[in-house]
C-alpha positions in Angstrom: -78.3 -66.9 -163.5 -80.5 -69.0 -160.6 -79.5 -68.6 -157.5 -80.5 -71.2 -154.7 -80.7 -71.5 -150.9 -81.8 -74.1 -148.7 -83.4 -74.0 -145.4 -84.2 -77.1 -142.6 -87.5 -77.9 -144.4 -87.6 -75.5 -147.7 -85.3 -75.2 -151.0 -86.0 -72.3 -153.3 -84.2 -70.9 -156.3 -84.6 -67.6 -158.1 -83.8 -66.4 -161.4 -82.0 -62.9 -161.9 -84.2 -62.1 -164.5 -86.8 -60.3 -162.5 -85.6 -61.5 -159.4 -88.2 -64.0 -159.9 -89.0 -67.2 -158.1 -88.6 -70.4 -159.7 -88.8 -73.2 -157.5 -90.2 -73.7 -154.1 -89.6 -77.5 -153.1 -90.4 -78.9 -149.5 -91.5 -82.4 -148.5 -89.7 -83.7 -151.2 -92.2 -82.1 -154.2 -92.5 -78.9 -155.8 -95.3 -76.2 -155.0 -94.7 -73.8 -157.5 -96.6 -73.7 -161.0 -94.0 -75.0 -163.9 -94.2 -71.9 -166.1 -95.5 -73.8 -169.0 -95.7 -71.2 -171.8 -98.7 -73.4 -173.4 -100.9 -72.2 -170.7 -99.2 -69.2 -168.9 -95.2 -68.7 -168.9 -94.4 -67.0 -165.5 -94.0 -68.3 -161.7 -94.1 -65.5 -159.8 -93.6 -62.0 -161.3 -92.9 -58.8 -159.6 -95.5 -56.3 -160.2 -93.7 -52.5 -160.3 -94.2 -49.5 -160.6 -97.8 -50.5 -160.9 -100.3 -53.4 -161.0 -102.3 -54.5 -163.3 -103.2 -52.5 -166.8 -102.7 -48.9 -167.9 -105.9 -47.1 -169.8 -105.2 -47.9 -173.5 -101.6 -49.0 -172.5 -99.8 -45.7 -171.8 -99.5 -42.7 -168.9 -98.7 -39.0 -169.5 -96.1 -37.1 -167.1 -94.8 -33.7 -168.2 -96.5 -33.7 -171.6 -95.1 -36.9 -173.1 -96.6 -40.3 -173.3 -95.0 -43.3 -171.8 -96.2 -46.8 -173.3 -96.3 -49.9 -171.2 -97.6 -53.1 -170.5 -99.4 -54.9 -167.4 -97.7 -54.9 -163.9 -94.7 -52.6 -164.7 -91.4 -53.7 -166.1 -89.3 -54.9 -162.8 -90.0 -58.4 -164.3 -88.4 -57.6 -167.6 -85.0 -56.8 -166.1 -82.0 -58.6 -164.8 -81.7 -58.0 -161.4 -78.5 -57.7 -159.5 -77.7 -60.3 -156.4 -76.3 -57.9 -153.8 -76.4 -59.9 -150.5 -76.5 -64.0 -150.2 -75.9 -66.3 -147.0 -77.4 -69.7 -146.3 -80.7 -68.5 -145.7 -81.0 -65.4 -147.6 -80.9 -63.4 -151.1 -81.4 -59.9 -152.0 -81.6 -58.4 -155.6 -81.4 -55.1 -156.7 -83.0 -53.1 -159.7 -81.8 -49.5 -160.1 -83.0 -47.0 -162.4 -81.1 -46.4 -165.9 -81.7 -44.4 -168.9 -83.6 -47.3 -170.2 -86.1 -47.1 -167.4 -86.5 -43.5 -167.6 -87.5 -43.7 -170.8 -90.7 -45.9 -170.0 -91.0 -44.2 -166.3 -89.4 -40.8 -165.7 -88.2 -41.4 -161.8 -85.2 -42.6 -160.4 -86.1 -45.7 -158.2 -84.4 -48.5 -156.4 -86.3 -51.9 -156.3 -85.1 -54.9 -154.2 -86.1 -58.2 -153.3 -85.4 -60.1 -150.1 -85.9 -63.8 -150.2 -85.6 -65.4 -146.2 -85.6 -69.2 -145.6 -86.7 -70.2 -142.3 -88.2 -73.7 -141.4 -91.0 -74.4 -143.6 -91.9 -70.6 -144.6 -90.6 -68.6 -147.3 -90.6 -64.6 -146.5 -90.7 -62.4 -149.7 -90.1 -58.8 -149.0 -90.0 -56.0 -151.7 -88.1 -52.7 -151.3 -88.7 -49.2 -152.7 -87.0 -46.1 -152.7 -87.5 -42.7 -154.5 -83.9 -41.5 -155.4 -85.6 -38.8 -157.2 -85.6 -35.3 -156.6 -89.4 -35.2 -156.9 -92.8 -37.2 -155.6 -92.6 -40.5 -157.2 -96.2 -42.6 -157.6 -95.8 -46.4 -157.7 -97.7 -49.7 -156.9 -96.2 -52.8 -155.9 -97.5 -56.4 -155.3 -96.9 -60.1 -155.6 -97.9 -62.2 -158.1 -97.1 -65.9 -157.2 -98.5 -69.2 -158.8 -99.1 -72.3 -157.0 -99.2 -75.9 -158.7 -102.4 -78.0 -158.5 -103.4 -80.4 -158.0 -102.0 -80.3 -154.2 -102.6 -84.3 -154.2 -102.0 -86.5 -157.4 -104.6 -87.1 -159.2 -107.1 -84.7 -157.3 -109.3 -82.5 -159.6 -110.2 -78.5 -159.3 -113.2 -79.2 -157.3 -111.4 -81.2 -154.7 -109.5 -77.9 -153.6 -110.5 -74.7 -151.7 -109.2 -71.3 -150.5 -109.6 -70.7 -146.6 -109.8 -67.7 -144.5 -109.1 -67.2 -140.7 -112.8 -66.9 -140.5 -116.2 -65.8 -142.0 -115.3 -62.6 -144.5 -117.6 -59.9 -145.9 -114.9 -58.3 -148.4 -115.9 -56.1 -151.8 -115.0 -57.4 -155.1 -113.4 -54.6 -156.8 -114.6 -55.0 -160.6 -112.3 -54.9 -163.4 -114.3 -55.7 -166.4 -111.6 -55.5 -169.4 -109.4 -55.0 -166.6 -110.1 -51.3 -165.6 -111.7 -50.5 -162.4 -115.5 -49.7 -162.9 -117.4 -50.1 -159.3 -117.5 -52.7 -156.3 -119.7 -55.5 -154.7 -120.2 -57.6 -152.2 -118.5 -61.4 -152.8 -118.0 -64.3 -150.8 -120.2 -62.6 -147.8 -120.1 -64.7 -144.7 -117.6 -67.2 -146.0 -114.5 -68.8 -144.6 -113.6 -70.9 -147.7 -113.8 -70.3 -151.2 -114.2 -74.0 -153.2 -112.6 -73.9 -156.8 -113.9 -74.9 -159.8 -112.9 -74.7 -163.9 -115.1 -71.7 -164.1 -114.1 -69.5 -161.6 -112.3 -67.4 -163.3 -114.0 -67.1 -166.7 -114.1 -63.6 -165.9 -110.3 -63.3 -165.3 -109.6 -62.2 -161.7 -110.9 -61.6 -158.8 -109.8 -58.5 -156.9 -111.1 -58.4 -153.3 -110.8 -55.5 -150.6 -111.8 -55.6 -146.8 -110.5 -58.7 -145.7 -109.9 -59.4 -142.4 -108.0 -62.3 -142.4 -104.2 -62.4 -142.2 -103.7 -65.4 -144.3 -104.9 -67.4 -147.0 -104.7 -71.1 -147.4 -104.7 -73.1 -150.6 -105.6 -76.8 -149.5 -107.8 -79.9 -150.2 -111.3 -80.3 -149.2 -110.3 -83.4 -147.6 -107.4 -83.7 -145.2 -104.3 -83.3 -147.1 -101.7 -80.7 -148.0 -101.9 -77.2 -148.3 -100.0 -73.6 -148.5 -100.7 -71.0 -146.3 -99.9 -67.2 -148.0 -99.6 -64.8 -145.2 -100.7 -61.2 -146.5 -101.2 -59.2 -143.5 -101.4 -55.3 -144.2 -102.0 -55.5 -148.0 -105.4 -53.6 -149.1 -106.2 -55.9 -151.8 -105.9 -59.6 -152.9 -106.6 -61.0 -156.3 -107.6 -64.7 -156.9 -106.7 -66.0 -160.5 -105.8 -68.6 -162.8 -106.4 -69.5 -166.5 -109.9 -70.4 -167.9 -110.6 -73.8 -168.4 -109.0 -77.0 -166.1 -107.1 -75.3 -163.4 -103.6 -76.0 -163.4 -102.2 -73.1 -161.2 -103.9 -70.6 -158.7 -102.3 -67.2 -158.3 -102.6 -65.5 -154.8 -101.6 -61.9 -155.4 -101.3 -59.6 -152.2 -101.5 -55.8 -154.0 -100.7 -52.3 -153.2 -102.3 -51.0 -155.8 -105.2 -51.5 -158.6 -105.5 -51.0 -162.3 -106.6 -48.0 -163.9 -110.2 -46.8 -163.6 -112.3 -47.3 -166.9 -112.8 -43.7 -166.8 -108.7 -42.9 -165.9 -107.3 -39.7 -167.5 -103.4 -41.6 -168.2 -102.1 -39.6 -165.1 -100.4 -42.4 -162.6 -101.0 -39.8 -160.0 -104.7 -40.5 -160.2 -104.7 -44.1 -160.7 -106.8 -46.1 -158.0 -104.7 -46.7 -154.9 -101.4 -45.3 -156.1 -98.8 -44.9 -153.2 -96.6 -41.7 -153.3 -93.0 -41.6 -152.1 -91.2 -38.1 -151.3 -87.7 -37.8 -152.3 -85.8 -40.4 -150.1 -88.6 -42.1 -148.4 -88.7 -45.7 -148.5 -91.7 -48.1 -148.8 -91.3 -52.1 -148.3 -94.4 -55.0 -148.1 -93.9 -58.5 -147.2 -95.4 -61.9 -148.0 -94.9 -65.4 -146.7 -95.3 -68.9 -148.2 -95.9 -71.8 -145.6 -96.0 -75.3 -146.3 -98.3 -76.7 -143.7 -97.3 -80.3 -142.2 
């Protein structure tokens, strides 16, 4: 079931399946990717309880193998709407016998959407309801539609930082971490072109900027994604003519290429003790 809320300048639609954002409308237009299955059939899936791929498609815990796909499974279940008002939606996914068969910890995962002016504030809240330490990761995966201006090609777009950056790229050939290298050194923007993601996503760490802006090289519309506090940000799109671009703040990384199938040894894993909670927030602002 879809839920809608509308602020003074922004309207969103969220689907109960995965608590996934389906639509972000502002200024009389749609800003989210359409979810065209012929290209990529998702729009804004949650990454939980891990980000990226599991080595060989499984992890092991207490002598048992748990087979799973990339980015966890929160996106695969119906989430329950637990709060609603004119500017706020809160969805919840609790552990079940079915999730225990895929991930042997009892958890609560909530997604909060809040609309204020031209800004959407999205928050993930994680709680450990188990009696033992729980390893997890969480990340956003929003896809924004291109072109931002009708008829503009990929080369007319760019990603912008607050100032010159010196990040490292976390290398993930075949989807697994192998090392790092400098990337975009001294740049305050990244030009988009249809070959940028031929080797899949670009994972950056060490960014100082509080936001990344998707905009046009000439004066025109822009989206500003606030991602302060996230240690990693992935940039991604499907190869070929760029129909969308994802800006993905993550608390987590895929398995290492030489990993041992233990979630506790996963790069950038987070740990919650029994009863502890964690939250992370991104914002999306449609710039005037």
